[in-house]
C-alpha positions as CSV (number, residue, x, y, z in Angstrom):
1,M,68.8,72.9,48.1
2,G,66.0,74.6,50.0
3,S,68.4,76.5,52.2
4,A,70.4,77.7,49.2
5,H,67.1,78.9,47.5
6,V,66.1,80.7,50.7
7,E,69.4,82.5,50.9
8,Q,69.5,83.4,47.2
9,L,65.9,84.6,47.0
10,A,66.0,86.6,50.3
11,G,69.0,88.6,48.8
12,R,67.0,89.7,45.8
13,K,65.4,93.2,45.7
14,D,62.5,92.0,43.5
15,V,61.5,89.1,45.7
16,R,59.7,89.0,49.1
17,V,60.1,85.7,51.0
18,A,56.8,85.8,52.8
19,W,56.8,82.1,53.9
20,V,59.2,79.4,54.8
21,C,57.8,75.8,55.1
22,D,59.4,72.7,56.4
23,V,58.2,69.7,58.5
24,D,61.5,69.7,60.4
25,K,61.1,72.4,63.1
26,E,64.9,73.0,63.4
27,R,65.3,73.5,59.6
28,L,62.2,75.7,59.6
29,A,63.6,77.9,62.3
30,K,67.0,78.1,60.7
31,A,65.6,79.1,57.3
32,A,63.3,81.7,58.8
33,G,66.2,83.1,60.8
34,K,68.3,83.3,57.6
35,V,65.5,85.2,55.8
36,E,65.2,87.6,58.8
37,S,68.9,88.2,59.0
38,I,69.1,89.1,55.2
39,T,65.9,91.1,54.9
40,G,65.3,92.4,58.4
41,T,61.8,90.9,58.3
42,A,60.7,87.5,59.6
43,P,58.7,85.3,57.2
44,Q,55.6,83.4,58.2
45,T,56.4,79.8,58.9
46,A,54.5,76.6,58.4
47,G,55.0,72.8,58.8
48,D,52.3,72.1,56.2
49,M,52.7,73.5,52.7
50,R,48.9,73.8,52.2
51,R,49.0,76.8,54.6
52,V,51.3,78.6,52.2
53,F,49.2,77.6,49.1
54,D,46.1,78.9,50.9
55,D,47.6,82.4,51.1
56,P,46.1,84.5,48.3
57,Q,49.0,86.9,48.4
58,V,51.5,84.2,47.5
59,E,52.2,84.3,43.8
60,A,55.0,81.7,43.4
61,V,56.5,78.9,45.3
62,F,59.8,76.9,45.2
63,I,59.4,73.2,45.8
64,A,62.6,71.7,47.2
65,T,61.0,68.7,49.0
66,P,62.3,65.1,48.8
67,D,61.8,63.7,45.3
68,H,58.7,61.7,46.2
69,W,56.9,65.0,47.1
70,H,57.8,67.0,44.0
71,A,54.8,66.1,41.9
72,P,52.2,66.1,44.7
73,A,53.4,69.5,46.1
74,S,53.5,71.0,42.6
75,I,50.0,69.8,41.8
76,L,48.7,71.2,45.0
77,A,50.4,74.6,44.3
78,L,49.2,74.7,40.7
79,D,45.7,73.9,41.8
80,A,45.9,76.8,44.2
81,G,46.9,79.1,41.3
82,K,50.6,79.5,42.1
83,H,53.6,79.7,39.8
84,V,55.9,76.8,40.6
85,Y,59.6,76.2,40.5
86,V,60.3,72.5,41.3
87,E,63.6,70.8,41.8
88,K,64.5,68.0,39.5
89,P,63.3,65.3,39.0
90,C,59.8,66.8,38.7
91,C,58.3,63.4,39.7
92,H,59.3,60.3,41.5
93,N,58.6,57.8,38.8
94,V,57.4,57.6,35.1
95,R,53.8,56.7,36.1
96,E,53.6,59.7,38.4
97,G,54.9,62.0,35.7
């Protein structure tokens, strides 16, 4: 889903995709290339989501990680003051939720 989000968001006039983050270097390069091909501008890239959350210019993030990372990533982003869109399920298990 992350690739679909990247493509859809990059095509919007009211959105600037400033960062793309993925631990898989090949997926990261592909997503960054997709953003650049659509917008003409290369986004910053990171293998660690905390780098994105540390950027004060980032207002919102999309969390499209594997399910077991949905809650931890969302909590880190919210703690950093970001608006969060998270794929379902929002958590891995009931206790975590």
